[in-house]
N, C-alpha and C positions, 0 to 999 in steps of 0.2 A: 611921622614917617618920612624916610628919605626919598626924595624924588628920584625916579628912574633916570639914568643917564643915557643919552643917545650918543652914537658914535659921531666923530667929527663930520663924516660924510652926511649924516642925517641932521645934525644940529648945529654944526659950525661953532661959532663963538659961544653960543649958549651951552653946548655940550661940555666945553672945557670948564665953564663955571660950575655946572652940575657935577662934573667929575670931581672937582675940587671939594664940593660939599660932601660927597661920599667918602673921599679920602680923609676928610676931617673927622667924620663919624667913625670910620674904621680906626683912625689914628688914636682917637681918644680911648679906645678900648683895647688896642693891640689888634693884630690881625691873625687870621688863620692860615696865612700863606706858608708854603714850604712843607705842608703836611701831605705830601703827594701819596703816601701809602695808606691813607684813610679809606675805609670801605664805606659803602652807602649807609649801612646800619649805624655806624659810628657817626657819620655826617648828620644823619637825621636826628639822632639823639642829641648831638652837640647843639643843633638848632633848637631843639625843645628845651634844652637847659639854658638857652640864652634868654636874657630878660626881655619881656615884651613880645616873645614869639610863641604863637599858638598853633593849633592844628591847621587852620586855614592858611596861615603864612607858610608853614612847611609844605603843604600841598601846592601852594603857589610856586615855591622854590623848585619842587620836583617837576612841576609842569614847565617851568622856565628852562630847566636843564634838558628836558625832552625836546622842547622847541628849539633849543640851541644845539641839539644833537650832540650833547656831551653828558657826562655823568654829574650828579650832584657833588661828589667829592672834588671833581676837577673844577667845577664852578666855584665851590666854596674856598678852595685853596689857591685859586688863580690870583695873580696880582690884581689890584683893584681896577686899573684901567683895562686890563684884559677881560676881566669879568664884565665890566660895563659894555665892552664891545660885543660880548656874547649874548647879553640879556635882550630879549625881544621887546618891542614897544609895548607899553601897558603893564610891565612887570614891576611896578613900584613896590608892591607888597613883598615880592621876592627879593628885590634889591635891599629893602630895609632889613629883612630877616637875615640875609647873608652878611650885611654890614655889622650886625649885632653879635655875630658868632666870632669868638676869639680863639686863640691857641689854647687858652685856659679851658674853655668849654670843650674843645676837642680832646684834650688830655683827660678831663674829668669823665667824658663820655666813654673813652676807651677803658679807663679803670673800672667804671661802673658796669660796663658790659662784661668785663672779665670776672667781676664779682658775681654777676648774674649767671654766667656760664658755669662757674664752679658750684653754684647752688642748683644747677639743673634747669635753669630758666632759659627758654628759647625766645629769640626776637624775630618777628616776622614783618617784612615790609609789604606794601600792597602788591608787589610783584611776586611775593613768595607763594608757593603752592598751598601752604597751610593757612594763608590769610583768608578769612571768611569773605566770600563774594558779597553776601548781604550787607556788609558794612559799607562797601562802596556803593551798592545799589540804593540803600536807604538813607545813608548819611552824606553821600556826595563829597563835597570839599571839606566837610566837617568830620569825615572818617579819620580815625587815628592813623597817622603816618607810620607808627610803629605799634605793634601789638605784642605784648609779652605773655608767654604761657608757661605754666608748670603743670606737667601731667600729660594726659592723652589729647594732644592738639587735634587729632583726627575727628574728635567729637564735634568740632566746630563746623565740620562739613555736613553734619546730619541735620535733618529737620527737627527742631527743638520746640518745646513749649515752656513758657515762663510762668512761674508762680511767685508773685510778689505781693507785698501789702504792708500793713501798719506794723510798727514795732510793738505798740501796745495793742494786743489783739485779744478778743473775747474767746472763751472756750469754744463757742460755736464756730468762730472764725478759724481757730486752730484745727478744728475737725474738718472744715471744708478745705483748708490748705493741705492737710494730710491726705484727704480724699483725692484731690486733684493730682498731687505729686504721685500718690500710689497708683492711680489709674494710668497715668502716663508711663510710669516705670514698668508696670505690668505689660505694657505694649511695646516696650523697648524704645520709648521716646525719651531722649535726654531732657532733663529738667534744668532750666536756667533760673538762677536766683542771684540776689545781690549780696549775699553773705551777711546781711544785717540781722539784728535780733528780731524776734517776733515771727512773722509769717515766713520770711526768708529762711530762718533757721529750721522751722518746722518742715518746710518743703525739702530742704537739703537733707535733713535727718531721715525723713520718710523715704526719699529716693535711695539713700544708702541702705536703709533697713530692708527695702524691697529689692535689693540687688539691681537697682537701676543705674543709669549714668547721669552724671551731674556736671553742669557748667556753672562756675561761680564767677561772676563779673564784679571786680573789686574797684572801689573808689580810692585806691592807694597803690603804691608799688608792691610788687610781690616779695621784696626783701623785708618789708616792714609789716607784712601780714602774718598773723599767727593763727593758723587753722586749728579747728578742734581735732582731737585725736581721730575721730571717725572720718572727717574730711581728709586729713593727712593720709590715713590708711587707704582711703578710696583713690587718692591721687597716686599713691605708690603702687596700687593694684591695677591701675589703668582704667578705673571706673569714673574718674573725675578729671577735670582740667580747671585750673585757676587762670583767669584772664585779667589782664590789666592794660589799659591804654596809657598808663602813666610811667614815668621813669622808675626803675626798680627800687630806688630809695625814697620815693615820695611818701610822705605821711598821709594819713586820712585827713581830708579837708571837705568842708561842706560843698564847695563849688565842684569838687571832683565827684561827689555823690550825685549831684545834679547831672553832670555830664555823663556819668556812667549809665544813667537810666536809658539814654538813647541807644547805647550799645546792647543793653538787655533786650529792648524791644526789637532792635534790628536782627538779633540772633534768633528770635523766636517766630514761629509761624502763628502761634496763638498766645495771647497774654491773659492770664487769670489774675485779677486784682482783688485781694481780700481786704475788706474794711478800710478803704482809703479815706483819709481825712479830706477836708475841704481844701487844704493846702498840704504840701509835703511831697516826698519822693514818689510814693506809689500812685497818687493821682496824676502826677506829671508823667510817669511812665505810661499810664493809660492814655493820656492825651497824645503823647508822642506816638504810641502804637497806632492810634486811630489816624493820626496825620500821615503815618507811613502806610496806611491801607491795611492794617492788620486786624484780625478778628479779636475782640476784647470781651471777656466775660467778667462781670463785676458782682461781688457779694457786698452789699451796702453795709450790713451790720448795724452798729448802733448809731452811725451817722445819719442825720436827717436825709431822707431820700431826695427831698427837694434841692438839697445842696449839690446833688450829683446829676441833676436833670440834664445838664449840658453834655455829660458823657453819653447818656442814652439817646439824646437828640442827635448826637454825632455818629451813632451807629453801634455803641456798646450794647451788650445784651446781659440780662441778669444771669448769674451763674446758676441760680435755682429760681425758676419762675414762681410767682406768688402762689401759695397754696400747694406747691409741689415739694418733693424731697430730692436730695442729691441723686443724680442718675449718671453713673460713670459712662454708660453707653451714649447718652446724649452728649456728654462732654467730648467723647472721642469722635462722635459724628461731626460735631462742630469743628474739631481739629482737622479731620480729614477733608472736610468741605470748605475749609478756610479759604476765602477768595479776597483778592484786593478790593478795597472799597473806594477805588479811585473815582467812581461816579457819585460818591457821597462823601467826598473829602471836605472836612471843615478844619480850618486852622485854629487850634485852640491854645496856641502858645506862640510867643515871639520866636522867630528864627534865631538860631545860635550865631553869635558873631564870628 
């Protein structure tokens, strides 16, 4: 990471040496200077396309621009020494991210946004009206600095319920996934899924079949995703929205699937997890949801119950109590009464970097 540079008034001889370091870093990559017409969305995407720059770094750069009472594009395109004079003390992460962004990344971001626009994709910054407030509330500095949507973005402002689970799911698990999605859809509650095979697909197909609303949070860019015919039709009819926190041309990657789980949980008031394995995306979603203070209902399925004791100890509840049958009214009651579990919070996973 490049050390933050202080102004001569603050650092004297030392600041000159550190300024030279940043200039060397920027010089090796080229600079983003002279792109004064860049807007904030393009600037954010350009940073995300820069090597070694993640969500936290971009959020740091945004915070630094606010602290400097200037815009991110102005900060990004300013000459290096001018940028250094604007950055507040302690903004090393922001300085490093800004130094890594070049004119090449800016140009690529502009072209990519134009491709996305032509495909009907919208980009939302945290300041946008359509950006979901729960992402900021529950993810903090790890919230996506850009959110891309295709379809009815207004669904993100509604109280939603997530139905997620294993890719390899038993017939009984499929029945419960469909029952949950059907119950929510009948009440007009949008269903959030991750778009994966298995439980996610059952949930989204059921929501569509019951004329409900659907939110699909994807672990890849919207330009690389190929929805099923039914999902594509729902998007076109305003009954669904595809959501991605990744650049529009990003391919599916395992780490992206892991990151996406936090977004699914943040968007939902209640999370139903069907047949999670001891390791994998669905159990991680459950852990994240509990850490966020969300209500979590779990159907254990063929996994040994002892392996999931940690979830129940942390506050998760069985989707169907032992000896009972599925009860849609109980599910909806839990959804309506979902309350933050802040007094029973247990950290079940390592914080995101």
